[in-house]
NULOLO-434520 format. One record per residue: residue number from 1; residue in one letter; x, y negated, z negated of N, C-alpha, C in turn. Coordinates in pm, whole numbers. Atoms other than C-alpha are relative to their C-alpha. Layout:
BEGIN
<node NUM 'A' <X Y Z> <X Y Z> <X Y Z>>
...
This chain:
BEGIN
<node 1 'X' <-140 -13 37> <-1716 -5363 -6444> <23 138 -62>>
<node 2 'X' <-39 -127 59> <-1536 -5041 -6537> <63 -26 -137>>
<node 3 'X' <-51 21 135> <-1494 -5057 -6916> <126 82 -22>>
<node 4 'X' <-118 -86 15> <-1247 -4771 -6890> <127 -66 52>>
<node 5 'X' <-116 70 -56> <-1017 -4983 -6673> <56 -99 -100>>
<node 6 'X' <-46 97 100> <-1003 -5252 -6939> <63 71 -119>>
<node 7 'X' <-57 -77 111> <-942 -4991 -7207> <142 43 38>>
<node 8 'X' <-133 -43 -45> <-650 -4855 -7002> <100 -115 -3>>
<node 9 'X' <-88 118 1> <-507 -5207 -6961> <48 -31 -143>>
<node 10 'X' <-34 30 139> <-519 -5265 -7337> <91 109 -59>>
<node 11 'X' <-81 -111 50> <-373 -4921 -7407> <144 -11 50>>
<node 12 'X' <-136 6 -56> <-79 -4960 -7169> <76 -124 -47>>
<node 13 'X' <-63 121 53> <-13 -5315 -7290> <66 28 -136>>
<node 14 'X' <-50 -32 134> <42 -5164 -7635> <99 116 2>>
<node 15 'X' <-98 -107 -13> <271 -4894 -7500> <-48 134 -52>>
<node 16 'X' <56 -125 51> <34 -4614 -7604> <-23 99 114>>
<node 17 'X' <30 -106 -96> <14 -4284 -7416> <-144 45 -21>>
<node 18 'X' <134 -59 17> <-312 -4098 -7362> <-7 78 -131>>
<node 19 'X' <-4 -78 124> <-208 -3873 -7649> <-8 -92 -122>>
<node 20 'X' <3 95 112> <-143 -4171 -7878> <-141 -55 -22>>
<node 21 'X' <130 67 10> <-484 -4322 -7799> <-112 93 -44>>
<node 22 'X' <112 -90 31> <-700 -4012 -7833> <2 47 -146>>
<node 23 'X' <-16 -55 136> <-565 -3878 -8167> <-108 104 -32>>
<node 24 'X' <95 -109 21> <-794 -3579 -8122> <-146 -40 16>>
<node 25 'X' <139 47 -14> <-1106 -3793 -8061> <-69 68 118>>
<node 26 'X' <43 -73 -119> <-1153 -3657 -7708> <125 54 67>>
<node 27 'X' <-118 -56 -66> <-926 -3465 -7472> <69 -105 86>>
<node 28 'X' <-75 93 -84> <-655 -3638 -7269> <-69 -16 136>>
<node 29 'X' <63 5 -132> <-833 -3546 -6945> <-130 -80 -3>>
<node 30 'X' <124 77 13> <-1163 -3693 -7072> <30 -150 -1>>
<node 31 'X' <-35 141 7> <-995 -4022 -7157> <52 -49 135>>
<node 32 'X' <-54 38 -130> <-810 -4027 -6826> <-112 -23 102>>
<node 33 'X' <115 16 -92> <-1137 -3977 -6633> <-80 -125 -35>>
<node 34 'X' <72 121 43> <-1305 -4249 -6840> <72 -125 48>>
<node 35 'X' <-79 117 -42> <-1022 -4492 -6763> <-6 -20 151>>
<node 36 'X' <7 10 -146> <-1050 -4414 -6391> <-142 -27 49>>
<node 37 'X' <138 24 -39> <-1427 -4469 -6395> <-70 121 56>>
<node 38 'X' <57 -123 -55> <-1501 -4105 -6312> <-98 67 -96>>
<node 39 'X' <94 -56 97> <-1696 -4026 -6631> <-22 -101 -112>>
<node 40 'X' <29 89 112> <-1849 -4191 -6936> <28 73 -131>>
<node 41 'X' <-15 -60 132> <-1805 -4133 -7310> <-106 -61 -91>>
<node 42 'X' <102 51 93> <-2035 -4183 -7608> <50 -126 -69>>
<node 43 'X' <-37 122 72> <-2041 -4510 -7799> <81 33 -125>>
<node 44 'X' <-75 -42 119> <-1916 -4321 -8108> <147 20 34>>
<node 45 'X' <-138 -24 -41> <-1605 -4205 -7922> <68 -131 41>>
<node 46 'X' <-60 126 -46> <-1552 -4547 -7765> <43 -87 -118>>
<node 47 'X' <-34 80 118> <-1561 -4725 -8102> <128 51 -65>>
<node 48 'X' <-119 -58 64> <-1305 -4486 -8247> <126 -17 87>>
<node 49 'X' <-114 18 -90> <-1081 -4505 -7940> <49 -145 -1>>
<node 50 'X' <-37 141 8> <-1087 -4885 -7958> <77 -26 -128>>
<node 51 'X' <-70 17 129> <-988 -4872 -8324> <141 59 7>>
<node 52 'X' <-134 -59 -16> <-696 -4647 -8220> <98 -95 69>>
<node 53 'X' <-87 101 -64> <-566 -4945 -8019> <45 -105 -101>>
<node 54 'X' <-34 98 102> <-544 -5143 -8342> <-75 -130 13>>
<node 55 'X' <83 119 -13> <-819 -5388 -8248> <-142 34 -44>>
<node 56 'X' <139 -22 40> <-1176 -5435 -8367> <-87 16 125>>
<node 57 'X' <90 -19 -114> <-1470 -5343 -8147> <-47 -135 55>>
<node 58 'X' <43 133 -46> <-1580 -5709 -8133> <110 -64 84>>
<node 59 'X' <-112 52 -80> <-1232 -5801 -8004> <3 67 137>>
<node 60 'X' <4 -73 -127> <-1266 -5533 -7738> <-109 -57 90>>
<node 61 'X' <110 57 -77> <-1604 -5673 -7629> <38 -138 54>>
<node 62 'X' <-45 133 -44> <-1454 -6023 -7616> <97 13 116>>
<node 63 'X' <-96 -22 -108> <-1174 -5888 -7396> <-71 38 129>>
<node 64 'X' <79 -39 -117> <-1431 -5733 -7162> <-63 -122 64>>
<node 65 'X' <68 118 -51> <-1618 -6061 -7131> <96 -91 77>>
<node 66 'X' <-99 86 -64> <-1296 -6241 -7032> <68 67 120>>
<node 67 'X' <-71 -77 -103> <-1182 -5968 -6793> <-51 -40 138>>
<node 68 'X' <39 41 -135> <-1184 -6095 -6432> <-1 123 89>>
<node 69 'X' <10 -125 -73> <-1305 -5777 -6270> <-5 -21 150>>
<node 70 'X' <9 11 -146> <-1246 -5726 -5897> <-140 28 51>>
<node 71 'X' <136 -31 -43> <-1603 -5592 -5881> <-84 -127 10>>
<node 72 'X' <72 127 -7> <-1721 -5950 -5938> <5 -56 142>>
<node 73 'X' <-14 50 -136> <-1587 -6044 -5596> <-87 79 96>>
<node 74 'X' <84 -83 -86> <-1765 -5750 -5434> <-147 -38 -16>>
<node 75 'X' <139 36 26> <-2093 -5847 -5599> <-33 -133 66>>
<node 76 'X' <23 131 -62> <-2057 -6206 -5480> <-12 13 152>>
<node 77 'X' <6 -23 -145> <-1994 -6082 -5124> <-135 60 39>>
<node 78 'X' <129 -64 -27> <-2304 -5860 -5135> <-114 -100 -15>>
<node 79 'X' <105 98 27> <-2517 -6136 -5285> <-8 -105 111>>
<node 80 'X' <-3 101 -106> <-2406 -6389 -5022> <-61 53 129>>
<node 81 'X' <53 -59 -124> <-2484 -6155 -4731> <-151 20 -10>>
<node 82 'X' <144 -23 18> <-2827 -6070 -4876> <-77 -131 10>>
<node 83 'X' <71 129 -1> <-2926 -6433 -4933> <-5 -61 140>>
<node 84 'X' <-2 51 -137> <-2828 -6515 -4573> <-79 91 95>>
<node 85 'X' <73 -94 -85> <-3029 -6218 -4447> <87 62 108>>
<node 86 'X' <-97 -50 -98> <-2716 -6093 -4271> <3 153 -4>>
<node 87 'X' <14 -146 -1> <-2810 -5733 -4189> <131 68 40>>
<node 88 'X' <-126 -61 -46> <-2486 -5658 -4002> <107 -3 -109>>
<node 89 'X' <-99 11 108> <-2273 -5786 -4292> <-30 101 -110>>
<node 90 'X' <37 -97 105> <-2467 -5571 -4539> <34 142 44>>
<node 91 'X' <-34 -134 -50> <-2422 -5263 -4319> <152 23 -7>>
<node 92 'X' <-146 -11 7> <-2048 -5334 -4301> <47 19 -144>>
<node 93 'X' <-34 -14 142> <-2031 -5370 -4681> <-26 143 -46>>
<node 94 'X' <34 -138 37> <-2203 -5033 -4720> <110 95 49>>
<node 95 'X' <-103 -87 -56> <-1951 -4866 -4488> <133 -15 -75>>
<node 96 'X' <-126 27 70> <-1658 -5034 -4665> <2 65 -137>>
<node 97 'X' <2 -53 136> <-1767 -4930 -5013> <-11 153 -2>>
<node 98 'X' <3 -147 -10> <-1848 -4574 -4907> <140 53 30>>
<node 99 'X' <-137 -39 -32> <-1498 -4554 -4760> <91 -14 -123>>
<node 100 'X' <-80 22 121> <-1342 -4702 -5076> <-26 108 -104>>
<node 101 'X' <34 -107 96> <-1527 -4445 -5285> <72 129 37>>
<node 102 'X' <-67 -122 -45> <-1388 -4159 -5074> <151 -8 -22>>
<node 103 'X' <-145 17 13> <-1037 -4304 -5093> <47 -4 -145>>
<node 104 'X' <-44 24 138> <-1026 -4390 -5463> <-70 85 -105>>
<node 105 'X' <84 -75 94> <-1296 -4173 -5626> <-53 -88 -114>>
<node 106 'X' <58 93 97> <-1405 -4487 -5818> <-150 -5 22>>
<node 107 'X' <144 -15 -22> <-1775 -4427 -5871> <-72 -133 19>>
<node 108 'X' <68 128 -16> <-1859 -4798 -5888> <-9 -41 147>>
<node 109 'X' <12 29 -143> <-1787 -4824 -5516> <-123 70 59>>
<node 110 'X' <120 -71 -48> <-2057 -4564 -5458> <-126 -72 -47>>
<node 111 'X' <116 75 50> <-2299 -4757 -5680> <-20 -128 80>>
<node 112 'X' <10 121 -81> <-2219 -5074 -5486> <-64 28 136>>
<node 113 'X' <55 -36 -132> <-2298 -4898 -5158> <-150 28 -11>>
<node 114 'X' <143 -31 17> <-2631 -4767 -5291> <-78 -128 -28>>
<node 115 'X' <67 126 30> <-2723 -5107 -5437> <-18 -83 128>>
<node 116 'X' <9 77 -124> <-2647 -5270 -5101> <-105 58 93>>
<node 117 'X' <105 -62 -81> <-2869 -5017 -4923> <-138 -40 -51>>
<node 118 'X' <130 36 57> <-3153 -5096 -5163> <-34 -146 32>>
<node 119 'X' <23 139 -39> <-3109 -5469 -5092> <-30 -11 149>>
<node 120 'X' <21 1 -145> <-3084 -5407 -4718> <-141 46 35>>
<node 121 'X' <135 -52 -25> <-3414 -5219 -4737> <-107 -109 -12>>
<node 122 'X' <93 114 5> <-3581 -5553 -4822> <-7 -70 137>>
<node 123 'X' <-11 72 -127> <-3470 -5681 -4480> <-33 88 120>>
<node 124 'X' <26 -94 -108> <-3495 -5373 -4260> <-7 140 -59>>
<node 125 'X' <22 -134 58> <-3600 -5012 -4314> <130 80 0>>
<node 126 'X' <-122 -78 17> <-3317 -4799 -4448> <-36 132 -69>>
<node 127 'X' <24 -130 64> <-3318 -4430 -4534> <92 13 -121>>
<node 128 'X' <-77 -11 124> <-3209 -4393 -4897> <-42 128 -72>>
<node 129 'X' <35 -125 68> <-3197 -4043 -5049> <-47 -26 -143>>
<node 130 'X' <49 14 137> <-3393 -4007 -5373> <111 28 -101>>
<node 131 'X' <-112 -32 91> <-3078 -3857 -5527> <85 -123 -28>>
<node 132 'X' <-78 123 21> <-2900 -4191 -5476> <-72 -94 -96>>
<node 133 'X' <78 85 91> <-3181 -4378 -5650> <13 50 -144>>
<node 134 'X' <-16 -58 134> <-3158 -4138 -5944> <140 -23 -53>>
<node 135 'X' <-139 19 43> <-2780 -4177 -5950> <18 -138 -62>>
<node 136 'X' <-9 137 52> <-2811 -4555 -6001> <-65 -8 -138>>
<node 137 'X' <72 11 127> <-3070 -4523 -6278> <69 81 -110>>
<node 138 'X' <-69 -83 100> <-2880 -4241 -6453> <126 -70 -50>>
<node 139 'X' <-121 71 41> <-2560 -4447 -6453> <-34 -111 -99>>
<node 140 'X' <37 112 86> <-2731 -4751 -6605> <-47 49 -136>>
<node 141 'X' <52 -53 126> <-2912 -4543 -6867> <111 63 -85>>
<node 142 'X' <-109 -70 69> <-2592 -4358 -6953> <98 -96 -65>>
<node 143 'X' <-98 97 52> <-2390 -4675 -7019> <-37 -42 -141>>
<node 144 'X' <27 41 139> <-2365 -4736 -7392> <13 -150 -16>>
<node 145 'X' <-16 145 2> <-2253 -5094 -7326> <-31 -54 138>>
<node 146 'X' <27 67 -127> <-2405 -5308 -7053> <85 -125 10>>
<node 147 'X' <-72 123 -31> <-2176 -5568 -6902> <-77 -70 111>>
<node 148 'X' <67 72 -108> <-2267 -5822 -6635> <-14 88 123>>
<node 149 'X' <8 -87 -117> <-2194 -5556 -6372> <-124 88 -5>>
<node 150 'X' <115 -89 11> <-2456 -5312 -6502> <-132 -77 16>>
<node 151 'X' <125 79 -8> <-2718 -5588 -6535> <-23 -48 143>>
<node 152 'X' <13 40 -140> <-2649 -5717 -6182> <-41 120 85>>
<node 153 'X' <34 -123 -71> <-2662 -5360 -6050> <-148 32 -21>>
<node 154 'X' <139 -28 33> <-2994 -5312 -6227> <-94 -98 69>>
<node 155 'X' <88 102 -57> <-3144 -5642 -6111> <-12 12 151>>
<node 156 'X' <1 -10 -146> <-3047 -5586 -5747> <-60 129 51>>
<node 157 'X' <46 -132 -44> <-3155 -5222 -5736> <-143 31 -39>>
<node 158 'X' <124 -43 63> <-3471 -5213 -5943> <-118 7 96>>
<node 159 'X' <118 7 -87> <-3723 -5314 -5677> <-4 117 98>>
<node 160 'X' <-4 -108 -97> <-3607 -5037 -5443> <-19 138 -60>>
<node 161 'X' <16 -129 65> <-3650 -4760 -5702> <-148 39 -9>>
<node 162 'X' <138 -46 19> <-3960 -4548 -5753> <-56 -61 -129>>
<node 163 'X' <59 63 118> <-4208 -4677 -6009> <34 76 -127>>
<node 164 'X' <-33 -77 120> <-4130 -4392 -6248> <140 -36 -51>>
<node 165 'X' <-135 42 40> <-3760 -4488 -6246> <-2 -143 -52>>
<node 166 'X' <12 137 49> <-3853 -4853 -6282> <-52 -3 -144>>
<node 167 'X' <60 -2 135> <-4066 -4773 -6588> <102 37 -106>>
<node 168 'X' <-103 -43 95> <-3777 -4593 -6758> <100 -113 -25>>
<node 169 'X' <-99 108 13> <-3537 -4881 -6688> <-59 -123 -67>>
<node 170 'X' <66 112 69> <-3789 -5144 -6798> <-3 27 -150>>
<node 171 'X' <1 -36 142> <-3827 -4960 -7129> <138 -16 -62>>
<node 172 'X' <-137 12 50> <-3448 -4951 -7165> <39 -147 -14>>
<node 173 'X' <-30 143 10> <-3418 -5325 -7095> <-68 -61 -122>>
<node 174 'X' <73 52 116> <-3682 -5401 -7356> <69 42 -130>>
<node 175 'X' <-70 -50 119> <-3498 -5183 -7608> <132 -73 -20>>
<node 176 'X' <-128 69 9> <-3169 -5360 -7528> <-14 -143 -51>>
<node 177 'X' <15 142 33> <-3311 -5710 -7579> <26 -30 -146>>
<node 178 'X' <-12 28 143> <-3329 -5685 -7956> <142 20 -52>>
<node 179 'X' <-137 -27 44> <-2964 -5573 -7973> <100 -103 53>>
<node 180 'X' <-89 96 -64> <-2822 -5861 -7768> <-17 -137 -66>>
<node 181 'X' <5 131 66> <-2734 -6190 -7937> <-55 -107 93>>
<node 182 'X' <65 107 -76> <-2917 -6504 -7828> <99 -73 91>>
<node 183 'X' <-101 74 -76> <-2592 -6665 -7706> <58 79 116>>
<node 184 'X' <-57 -85 -105> <-2506 -6371 -7480> <-77 -23 131>>
<node 185 'X' <69 26 -127> <-2582 -6462 -7114> <-72 122 58>>
<node 186 'X' <68 -119 -49> <-2682 -6101 -7050> <-147 1 -39>>
<node 187 'X' <139 5 44> <-3001 -6165 -7248> <-84 -79 99>>
<node 188 'X' <71 82 -99> <-3101 -6437 -7003> <-24 80 128>>
<node 189 'X' <13 -79 -123> <-3036 -6205 -6707> <-106 108 -15>>
<node 190 'X' <97 -108 20> <-3239 -5920 -6856> <-142 -56 -8>>
<node 191 'X' <133 64 6> <-3531 -6152 -6940> <-47 -38 141>>
<node 192 'X' <36 39 -137> <-3524 -6281 -6581> <-43 122 81>>
<node 193 'X' <37 -123 -72> <-3533 -5925 -6443> <-138 47 -42>>
<node 194 'X' <129 -46 51> <-3826 -5832 -6667> <-114 -88 51>>
<node 195 'X' <104 90 -51> <-4022 -6140 -6560> <-23 24 149>>
<node 196 'X' <17 -32 -143> <-3955 -6059 -6194> <-78 130 18>>
<node 197 'X' <79 -124 -3> <-4090 -5710 -6263> <-149 -32 -18>>
<node 198 'X' <140 39 24> <-4407 -5873 -6398> <-63 -58 126>>
<node 199 'X' <54 58 -123> <-4452 -6075 -6079> <-26 109 104>>
<node 200 'X' <20 -110 -95> <-4405 -5761 -5867> <-122 84 -36>>
<node 201 'X' <112 -83 45> <-4654 -5564 -6078> <-134 -73 18>>
<node 202 'X' <124 76 -16> <-4911 -5844 -6061> <-50 4 144>>
<node 203 'X' <41 -7 -140> <-4909 -5825 -5682> <-74 130 28>>
<node 204 'X' <75 -126 -10> <-5041 -5471 -5733> <-113 5 -104>>
<node 205 'X' <107 15 100> <-5286 -5595 -6001> <19 93 -121>>
<node 206 'X' <-28 -86 115> <-5114 -5388 -6272> <9 -87 -126>>
<node 207 'X' <1 98 109> <-5218 -5629 -6547> <32 62 -136>>
<node 208 'X' <-30 -65 129> <-5196 -5378 -6833> <149 10 -23>>
<node 209 'X' <-145 -13 11> <-4829 -5312 -6762> <65 -137 -23>>
<node 210 'X' <-55 135 15> <-4760 -5685 -6729> <-23 -52 -141>>
<node 211 'X' <29 44 137> <-4931 -5759 -7061> <91 69 -100>>
<node 212 'X' <-89 -75 91> <-4723 -5487 -7229> <141 -57 4>>
<node 213 'X' <-136 55 -12> <-4397 -5629 -7091> <8 -138 -66>>
<node 214 'X' <-1 134 59> <-4489 -5985 -7191> <-7 7 -152>>
<node 215 'X' <10 -15 145> <-4585 -5869 -7541> <133 42 -61>>
<node 216 'X' <-133 -42 49> <-4239 -5708 -7574> <101 -112 12>>
<node 217 'X' <-95 109 -22> <-4057 -6014 -7438> <-17 -112 -102>>
<node 218 'X' <26 120 79> <-4224 -6284 -7647> <72 -5 -135>>
<node 219 'X' <-70 7 128> <-4080 -6187 -7988> <151 -20 13>>
<node 220 'X' <-145 13 -22> <-3731 -6195 -7834> <42 -141 42>>
<node 221 'X' <-31 135 -44> <-3756 -6562 -7733> <25 -90 -119>>
<node 222 'X' <-30 94 107> <-3592 -6822 -7951> <-96 -119 10>>
<node 223 'X' <90 116 2> <-3779 -7139 -8047> <36 -99 111>>
<node 224 'X' <-44 94 -103> <-3574 -7326 -7784> <-8 57 142>>
<node 225 'X' <4 -66 -132> <-3643 -7085 -7496> <-116 -54 84>>
<node 226 'X' <113 64 -69> <-3868 -7333 -7314> <-20 56 141>>
<node 227 'X' <9 -50 -138> <-3788 -7199 -6966> <-79 131 4>>
<node 228 'X' <67 -130 -3> <-3893 -6844 -7043> <-142 -8 -56>>
<node 229 'X' <135 17 54> <-4191 -6951 -7255> <-94 -57 107>>
<node 230 'X' <82 60 -105> <-4313 -7158 -6962> <-30 100 111>>
<node 231 'X' <24 -104 -101> <-4268 -6869 -6718> <-104 101 -50>>
<node 232 'X' <101 -89 56> <-4469 -6650 -6953> <-138 -64 5>>
<node 233 'X' <128 71 -9> <-4741 -6915 -6965> <-56 12 141>>
<node 234 'X' <44 -13 -139> <-4756 -6907 -6585> <-49 142 27>>
<node 235 'X' <40 -140 -20> <-4769 -6526 -6585> <-134 29 -66>>
<node 236 'X' <128 -21 69> <-5050 -6529 -6841> <-114 -61 81>>
<node 237 'X' <102 61 -84> <-5239 -6764 -6611> <-35 89 119>>
<node 238 'X' <25 -89 -114> <-5198 -6528 -6314> <-76 125 -45>>
<node 239 'X' <72 -116 54> <-5308 -6233 -6529> <-148 -34 -21>>
<node 240 'X' <139 43 23> <-5621 -6428 -6628> <-76 -9 131>>
<node 241 'X' <64 9 -131> <-5697 -6500 -6262> <-35 139 54>>
<node 242 'X' <21 -136 -51> <-5657 -6134 -6164> <-109 71 -78>>
<node 243 'X' <100 -68 84> <-5874 -6024 -6456> <-137 -70 2>>
<node 244 'X' <131 63 -17> <-6156 -6261 -6353> <-23 -126 -79>>
<node 245 'X' <14 125 77> <-6094 -6554 -6588> <65 -112 81>>
<node 246 'X' <-62 83 -103> <-6031 -6782 -6292> <39 -139 -50>>
<node 247 'X' <-27 138 40> <-6061 -7134 -6436> <106 -8 -109>>
<node 248 'X' <-99 -1 109> <-5868 -7051 -6752> <139 31 55>>
<node 249 'X' <-129 -38 -57> <-5593 -6886 -6548> <63 -113 80>>
<node 250 'X' <-52 111 -81> <-5559 -7177 -6304> <51 -112 -90>>
<node 251 'X' <-41 105 93> <-5539 -7420 -6597> <136 31 -63>>
<node 252 'X' <-127 -39 59> <-5255 -7225 -6762> <114 -14 101>>
<node 253 'X' <-103 8 -103> <-5064 -7204 -6437> <36 -144 30>>
<node 254 'X' <-25 141 -29> <-5104 -7574 -6366> <78 -68 -113>>
<node 255 'X' <-77 55 114> <-4980 -7661 -6717> <146 41 9>>
<node 256 'X' <-139 -48 -13> <-4672 -7447 -6658> <72 -73 114>>
<node 257 'X' <-60 67 -115> <-4609 -7606 -6318> <36 -144 -34>>
<node 258 'X' <-29 139 40> <-4629 -7957 -6468> <130 -8 -80>>
<node 259 'X' <-124 -2 77> <-4351 -7864 -6709> <119 26 93>>
<node 260 'X' <-108 -31 -93> <-4139 -7713 -6430> <38 -124 82>>
<node 261 'X' <-26 120 -81> <-4174 -8039 -6233> <93 -98 -71>>
<node 262 'X' <-84 93 77> <-3991 -8222 -6512> <148 28 19>>
<node 263 'X' <-143 -32 -7> <-3664 -8036 -6460> <42 75 127>>
<node 264 'X' <-39 -75 -119> <-3677 -7839 -6132> <-116 -1 100>>
<node 265 'X' <112 14 -92> <-3909 -7956 -5853> <-12 117 99>>
<node 266 'X' <13 -116 -91> <-3821 -7673 -5604> <-58 122 -71>>
<node 267 'X' <52 -113 79> <-3890 -7419 -5881> <-149 -19 -24>>
<node 268 'X' <142 30 20> <-4221 -7591 -5953> <-79 29 127>>
<node 269 'X' <69 -25 -127> <-4312 -7576 -5584> <-15 148 27>>
<node 270 'X' <7 -144 -18> <-4231 -7205 -5571> <-118 59 -79>>
<node 271 'X' <111 -48 82> <-4475 -7146 -5857> <-134 -51 52>>
<node 272 'X' <125 53 -57> <-4735 -7373 -5696> <-42 84 120>>
<node 273 'X' <31 -86 -115> <-4711 -7166 -5377> <-55 135 -46>>
<node 274 'X' <48 -128 55> <-4755 -6850 -5584> <-144 -15 -49>>
<node 275 'X' <136 25 50> <-5060 -6998 -5756> <-99 -18 115>>
<node 276 'X' <89 23 -115> <-5209 -7114 -5424> <-41 131 65>>
<node 277 'X' <30 -130 -62> <-5185 -6761 -5288> <-105 75 -83>>
<node 278 'X' <99 -68 86> <-5375 -6623 -5590> <-136 -70 6>>
<node 279 'X' <127 74 -12> <-5636 -6900 -5565> <-73 41 127>>
<node 280 'X' <58 -40 -128> <-5692 -6808 -5200> <-61 139 -9>>
<node 281 'X' <45 -139 7> <-5728 -6439 -5283> <-112 25 -100>>
<node 282 'X' <92 -32 109> <-5939 -6466 -5600> <-110 -104 -22>>
<node 283 'X' <101 104 20> <-6144 -6785 -5571> <-139 50 42>>
């Protein structure tokens, strides 16, 4: 979601001009570009600009959470085509969003196109310039506030990025975790992305990196976070298998699978299949 768009909506609702809203905080042109999604501003400036609207920053965040962004529809369209393995639909989405970017200069359309290319690359080989991969990571790192859009963009793009870019973004996700309240659904999404990173790294036997990520995740889990604690137990079992502690690892994984069977049998089967593959490779 473009935070600037929501800021503009709140500003115009209050009958404030660009001059009224900036009060010398930033230039009119800077605010105008921010509202159009063409540039970002610092969190310091954003907080002060929000206060210039006569609302608290927490009220602004609440307004963002309730904002029905049109980008949500685009994301749902991309997600549906990817899950169906519809290569032609994904190619059409890329063309549409590249065209929308040229017509509107809204940078999120460009990010959507790049994200779709990265997803399409899972299904068929696609040429993606390194500059585009850097553009996605730079945008996410530059955002002072992550909304559901940034987290979805990150989750869908991460696997297609170089490992060095992944490492930077993983570190940023870990840093963000401690700043996000337990009740915020974004925390769940970020934890899920980090755990998926662990599974990907384990397939390359990068156990040190996985142990580091798990050690950073664990303190962020509430006492009631049974789902994530169980996924970590499974991951610890796989790490043990890869590191040569076969029986101990299989036991941990099986304990985790038994818990998954209580509330989600397909999910349990997915983990059983994963475990079976490791047993075959490491027994």
